[in-house]
Every structure is written in C-alpha cells, then in structure tokens.
C-alpha positions, 0 to 999 in steps of 0.5 A: 338377196346377197350371197357369197359369190355376188362380187360384193362383201355384203354379209357379216360372214364374208371377208372377201368376194371375188365374184366368179373367182372365189375358190381359185387357189393362187400359186405362191412363188418361191420365197413369196406368198399370195392371197385368194378368196375361198369359195366360202368368201374367206381370205386364204393366205398361202406361203410358197416354198422357201429355204429353211422349210425342210423340203428341197425346192427349186435351185436348193441343193439341200434344206435342213438335213434333207439331201446332206451327205456325210461331212457336209452341212446345209448352209442358211442359203440351202447349199452344201458346205464341206465340213473338214475332218481329220482323215480327209487328206487336207490339213485344216486349222487345228491339224499338224498333218492329215495323211488321209486316214486315222491310223496311228504309227504312220507318221500322222496320228489318228488325231492328225498330230505329227508322230515321232519318226520310228527308231532306226532298225539295226540289221545284223548280217552274218555270213555262215560257212559251216565247212569251208573245206567242203566247197570247191571254189575259193569264195566259199558259201554265203548268204545275204539278208536284205531288209 
C-alpha cells in the first residue's frame, strides 16, 4: 500500500516523497533559498537571510533601521553611510562654513552660513589722578584698563 515516505509520489495528496529524508529541513544560504520535502510529503520552500529583511545577518553592518546610529543611514548593500549635517565640523555641499556647532554669533550661523564680522569695539582708557600733590614720586597715580 502506498504511503508518504515510501520514496514514490503515488498519492494525490503527495507533492514529493524523499523516502527517509522527508521532514529534514534544509538551511538556505545568505541571499539564497532551498526546498525540502516535509514529513507529510509537501514541498517546502525556505528563503535565507538577505540584505533588506530587517535583521542584521552575516557581514551586514545594518539592515533597515536596525543598527543605524544618529547621522547615518543604511544603504541598499547593508553598510552604514554618513549623512552630513550642519554642525558636524565638515563643510558640505550647501554650507558656507561649519565650525562644529550650531551657535549663532561665532562667525558661522546655526544654518552654516557665514556671519558678518562683529563691529570693532572701542575702548576708552582714562587716567585718573585725583590729587597729584598727594604722591611723592614724579609719575603720579594711574591705572590701566585692558580688554
């Protein structure tokens, strides 16, 4: 009497029959697939891990959003690519400057555009000698203001 596992596809319910190999699951390689005959004589197709399945496998550095730090993106080949931004210290395509921060007033603005130089500061130094007769030397009393 024919049965699943006799090594012959001889019943309408059988898609395959691998004799004593039925139910032995195959292991698909990275980026590949494999087929095996189940223990109930049905074909089973398995797909192996691949770049784009959302799981970091094999030599992948990232996959989808998994394993992606700030200011990086995961490329189609599952490696990290740096995404330039204003404030990274590197002058990129649309930037006039990039001083490594996003502070205004330091010569490079928060949008990485050159800022005008600050106006020069005028310093006034006054020498004060309230009572020149009160000193015993000929130089008098004075002070200096430094900026």
